C-alpha positions in Angstrom: 8.0 -49.0 -75.1 11.4 -49.8 -73.8 14.4 -51.0 -75.8 15.4 -54.7 -75.8 19.1 -53.8 -75.3 21.4 -50.8 -74.9 25.0 -50.7 -76.1 27.6 -48.3 -77.4 27.2 -46.5 -80.7 30.1 -47.4 -83.0 29.9 -44.1 -84.8 30.1 -42.1 -81.6 33.2 -44.1 -80.6 34.8 -43.6 -84.0 34.1 -39.9 -83.9 35.6 -39.4 -80.4 38.7 -41.4 -81.3 39.1 -39.6 -84.6 38.9 -36.2 -82.9 41.4 -37.4 -80.3 43.8 -38.5 -83.0 43.4 -35.3 -85.0 44.0 -33.3 -81.8 47.2 -35.2 -81.0 48.5 -35.0 -84.6 47.9 -31.3 -84.8 49.1 -30.1 -81.4 51.7 -32.7 -80.2 55.1 -31.0 -80.2 53.6 -27.8 -81.6 52.0 -26.3 -78.5 53.1 -25.7 -74.9 53.7 -29.1 -73.4 51.8 -28.3 -70.2 48.7 -27.1 -72.2 48.9 -30.1 -74.5 49.2 -32.6 -71.7 46.3 -31.1 -69.7 44.1 -31.0 -72.8 45.1 -34.4 -74.1 44.3 -36.0 -70.7 40.8 -34.5 -70.8 40.3 -35.7 -74.4 41.4 -39.2 -73.3 38.9 -39.0 -70.4 36.2 -38.1 -72.9 37.0 -41.0 -75.2 37.0 -43.4 -72.2 33.6 -42.1 -71.2 32.2 -42.5 -74.8 33.5 -46.1 -74.8 31.8 -46.9 -71.5 28.2 -48.1 -71.1 27.1 -44.8 -69.5 24.1 -43.2 -70.9 25.1 -39.9 -69.3 26.5 -37.0 -71.3 30.2 -36.4 -70.8 31.0 -33.3 -68.7 34.6 -32.1 -69.3 36.4 -30.2 -66.6 35.3 -26.5 -67.0 38.8 -25.2 -66.5 40.2 -27.4 -69.2 37.4 -26.5 -71.5 38.0 -22.8 -70.8 41.8 -23.2 -71.5 41.0 -25.0 -74.8 38.7 -22.2 -75.8 41.2 -19.5 -74.8 43.9 -21.2 -76.9 41.3 -21.5 -79.8 41.9 -25.2 -80.1 40.2 -26.8 -83.2 40.8 -29.7 -85.5 39.6 -30.7 -88.9 38.2 -34.1 -89.2 35.7 -35.8 -91.6 35.9 -32.7 -93.7 34.5 -30.5 -90.9 36.0 -28.1 -88.4 35.6 -29.2 -84.7 36.2 -26.7 -81.9 37.2 -27.4 -78.3 33.7 -28.2 -77.1 33.4 -30.9 -79.8 36.8 -32.4 -79.1 36.0 -32.6 -75.4 32.5 -33.9 -76.1 30.9 -31.0 -74.2 27.2 -31.0 -74.4 27.3 -34.1 -76.5 24.4 -36.3 -76.8 24.3 -39.7 -75.3 26.3 -42.3 -77.1 23.9 -45.1 -76.2 22.8 -47.3 -79.0 19.2 -48.5 -78.6 18.5 -52.0 -80.0 15.1 -53.5 -80.6 14.6 -57.0 -81.9 11.8 -59.4 -82.4 11.7 -62.9 -83.8 9.1 -65.6 -84.0 6.6 -67.4 -86.2 3.6 -65.5 -87.6 0.0 -66.7 -87.7 0.6 -68.5 -91.0 3.6 -70.4 -89.6 6.3 -68.3 -91.3 9.5 -67.2 -89.5 10.2 -63.5 -89.1 13.1 -61.6 -87.7 13.2 -57.9 -87.1 16.2 -55.9 -85.7 16.7 -52.1 -85.5 19.1 -49.9 -83.7 19.5 -46.1 -83.4 21.6 -43.5 -81.6 20.9 -39.8 -81.0 23.9 -39.0 -83.3 21.9 -40.2 -86.3 23.4 -43.7 -86.6 20.7 -46.3 -87.4 20.4 -49.7 -88.9 17.5 -52.1 -89.5 17.0 -55.6 -90.8 13.8 -57.5 -91.6 13.5 -61.0 -92.7 10.3 -62.9 -93.5 10.5 -66.5 -94.6 9.4 -67.0 -98.2 6.1 -68.7 -98.3 7.1 -71.3 -100.9 9.7 -72.7 -98.5 7.2 -73.5 -95.8 4.2 -74.7 -97.8 2.6 -77.9 -96.5 2.3 -80.6 -99.1 
């Protein structure tokens, strides 16, 4: 079964932006400007990818990732510690949000609406509506 629509997961975007902001806040003006600039450009590239409609995983520049690991780059965000590979979205899962929806009239003449969405990150929502029978009874 295929999805009715694919879009961008709001939680993946929020997480990528929060990690970017935490990185900037922690390292701006406190680390070597060349290193900061190189790393921040790659973090920005990761955020741009996450915000795009690509269903491909982001692949950071290997040299930049190695530099971040050598410098032991990490941030704290959402009460967790995130290391360089997390900040640069290395090996991250797809940020595509799968949406499925269905609407119509059932065999008894009642309206139904069903919507669900999910992402590999764990974000999911669902909504079901079935028209109450008393509203549609024939007199």
